[in-house]
C-alpha positions in Angstrom: 36.6 -22.6 204.5 39.9 -22.3 202.4 41.1 -20.0 205.4 40.6 -22.6 207.5 42.5 -25.2 204.9 45.6 -22.9 204.8 45.8 -21.8 208.3 46.2 -26.0 208.4 48.2 -26.8 206.3 50.7 -23.7 207.7 51.0 -25.8 210.8 51.9 -28.6 208.9 54.3 -26.8 206.6 57.2 -26.7 208.9 57.7 -30.6 209.3 57.5 -31.1 205.7 60.0 -28.1 205.6 62.3 -29.9 208.1 63.0 -32.6 206.0 63.7 -30.7 202.5 60.0 -30.3 201.3 57.3 -28.1 201.5 53.6 -27.4 200.2 50.9 -25.1 198.5 47.8 -24.5 198.5 46.7 -24.5 195.3 42.7 -24.9 195.6 39.9 -25.6 197.7 36.5 -26.7 195.9 33.2 -26.8 196.3 33.1 -30.3 196.4 36.1 -30.3 199.4 38.1 -31.7 196.9 41.5 -29.9 198.4 44.2 -29.5 195.5 47.5 -29.2 197.2 51.7 -28.9 194.9 53.9 -30.8 196.7 57.5 -29.1 196.2 61.2 -29.6 196.9 61.8 -33.2 198.3 57.9 -34.3 198.6 57.9 -33.8 195.3 60.2 -37.5 194.1 59.1 -39.1 197.2 57.6 -42.2 196.9 55.7 -41.4 200.3 54.2 -38.6 199.4 50.8 -40.1 199.0 51.0 -41.7 202.6 52.4 -37.8 203.8 48.8 -36.7 201.8 47.2 -39.5 202.7 47.8 -40.2 206.4 49.1 -36.9 207.3 47.5 -34.2 205.9 44.1 -35.0 204.2 43.8 -37.2 207.8 44.7 -33.9 210.0 42.2 -31.5 207.4 39.3 -33.6 208.3 39.6 -33.8 212.1 40.0 -29.9 212.0 37.6 -28.7 208.6 34.5 -29.5 208.3 33.4 -30.6 204.4 37.1 -31.4 203.6 36.5 -34.6 201.4 40.2 -35.3 199.6 43.3 -33.7 199.3 44.9 -34.5 195.9 48.7 -33.3 195.2 48.3 -31.4 191.2 51.8 -31.5 191.4 
């Protein structure tokens, strides 16, 4: 599952980088919790939570069975 999650994050990454941010996969738990670290402009962005939930989490849930939640571990 970790390889699938990484592939989706690699697909999303250029969009975040275009806005001066970035995302890094930290861990994929057995419980379906994906831990990421937002960096650059995304780290302090007020819209980061929305980006995680409406963008990253939604895409991961569509593509990777078993993903339950995406959390930023800073």
